[in-house]
C-alpha positions in Angstrom: 198.6 93.9 59.1 198.6 93.2 63.0 198.5 89.5 63.1 200.9 86.5 64.5 202.7 85.0 61.6 203.2 81.8 63.7 199.2 81.6 63.9 197.1 80.2 61.1 194.1 82.6 60.9 191.5 84.1 58.6 191.4 87.6 57.7 187.8 88.5 57.0 188.2 92.6 56.6 190.1 92.2 52.9 189.3 93.8 49.7 190.1 92.2 46.0 190.4 95.4 43.8 190.3 95.2 40.0 191.2 97.5 37.0 191.4 96.7 33.7 194.1 98.2 31.7 194.1 98.3 27.9 195.9 101.4 26.9 198.8 101.4 29.1 202.3 100.4 28.4 203.1 96.8 30.0 206.5 97.9 31.2 204.9 99.8 33.6 203.4 96.9 35.7 206.4 95.9 37.9 207.0 99.5 38.9 203.1 100.0 39.9 203.2 96.5 41.7 206.1 98.0 43.6 204.3 101.0 44.4 201.1 99.0 45.6 203.3 96.7 48.0 204.9 100.0 49.3 201.4 101.3 49.8 200.5 98.4 52.0 199.1 95.7 49.7 199.1 92.2 50.6 199.2 90.9 47.1 199.2 92.3 43.7 199.0 90.2 40.6 198.1 90.8 36.6 196.3 88.6 34.4 196.4 89.1 30.6 192.9 89.6 29.2 191.0 90.2 25.9 188.8 93.3 26.2 186.1 94.4 23.8 186.9 94.5 20.3 189.7 92.0 20.8 192.1 94.6 22.4 194.6 93.0 24.6 194.7 94.0 28.0 195.8 93.5 31.7 193.6 92.9 34.7 195.4 94.4 37.9 194.3 92.6 41.2 195.2 93.9 44.5 194.6 92.5 47.8 194.5 94.9 50.5 193.0 95.2 54.0 189.9 97.7 53.8 191.4 100.4 55.9 194.2 100.5 53.4 191.9 101.2 50.6 192.3 104.9 50.0 196.0 104.7 49.7 195.9 102.0 47.3 193.2 103.7 45.1 195.5 106.8 45.1 198.5 104.6 43.5 196.0 102.9 41.1 194.5 106.2 39.9 197.4 108.0 39.7 200.0 105.3 38.1 197.5 103.6 35.8 195.4 104.5 33.1 192.5 103.1 34.4 188.8 105.0 34.7 187.3 102.9 37.1 188.0 100.3 40.0 185.8 97.2 40.9 186.1 95.8 44.7 185.1 92.6 46.1 185.3 91.5 49.8 187.4 88.8 50.7 188.4 86.6 53.6 192.0 85.2 53.4 192.8 82.0 54.9 196.6 82.5 55.9 198.8 79.5 57.0 201.0 79.6 60.2 204.5 80.6 59.0 207.9 80.8 60.1 211.4 81.4 58.6 214.1 78.8 59.2 217.9 79.2 58.5 219.7 76.2 56.5 223.2 75.9 55.9 224.5 75.9 52.6 228.0 75.9 50.7 227.3 79.6 50.5 226.3 80.4 54.0 223.0 80.5 55.7 220.1 81.0 53.8 216.2 81.4 54.8 213.4 79.1 54.1 209.8 80.3 54.5 207.7 77.4 56.0 204.0 77.0 56.0 201.8 74.9 58.8 198.3 73.9 58.3 196.6 72.8 61.6 200.2 72.2 62.7 201.5 70.4 59.9 204.1 71.2 57.7 202.5 71.8 54.2 204.7 74.3 52.4 208.5 75.3 52.5 210.1 77.6 49.9 213.8 79.5 49.7 213.2 83.1 50.0 213.9 84.2 46.7 216.0 87.5 47.2 218.5 85.9 49.1 218.9 82.9 46.4 218.9 85.7 43.6 221.7 87.3 45.4 223.9 84.1 45.9 223.2 83.1 42.1 224.7 86.7 41.1 227.4 86.7 43.3 229.0 83.1 43.1 228.0 83.3 39.1 225.8 80.1 39.5 221.9 79.2 38.1 219.2 80.2 40.1 217.7 76.9 40.3 221.1 75.1 41.6 220.7 77.6 44.7 216.9 76.8 45.1 217.5 73.1 44.8 220.4 73.4 47.3 218.5 75.2 49.9 215.6 73.1 49.6 217.7 69.7 50.0 219.2 71.2 52.9 216.0 72.2 54.6 214.9 68.5 53.9 218.0 67.0 55.4 217.9 69.5 58.5 214.2 68.5 59.1 214.9 64.7 59.0 218.0 65.1 61.1 215.7 67.1 63.6 213.0 64.2 63.8 215.4 61.7 64.1 217.3 63.3 67.0 
């Protein structure tokens, strides 16, 4: 995708692709999700559903730019048990975002920050970094998250008062 993350914008050329899966091993889902992201999907998520005759199933949802459709289709048809795909055109409003570094007792960690109309509205520690710290230092993941969030707020308040 060729957009500047620092600019809030709307992408109009997106597709939401759906496939219902009722005869596939659910253990395969994370593998398939990784393959879809590698193929250029912007987002991938699954929803548990009940299909005809009361069969449990999974609805695979993939958000992708229309020009990447054929690559994503190839992954879905080759890696899942679906016999068909639904397509819906979608527009996506994306917040401006940037990545900030905060100093924690474990070193510098990253926070993803989102802005709507120039105002800070979202912030979240980067999961993989927090997971790595939790494993390396044998501390609860939620403790790492809480410290990163606290340090971000303190840094933000210090910058406002300066």
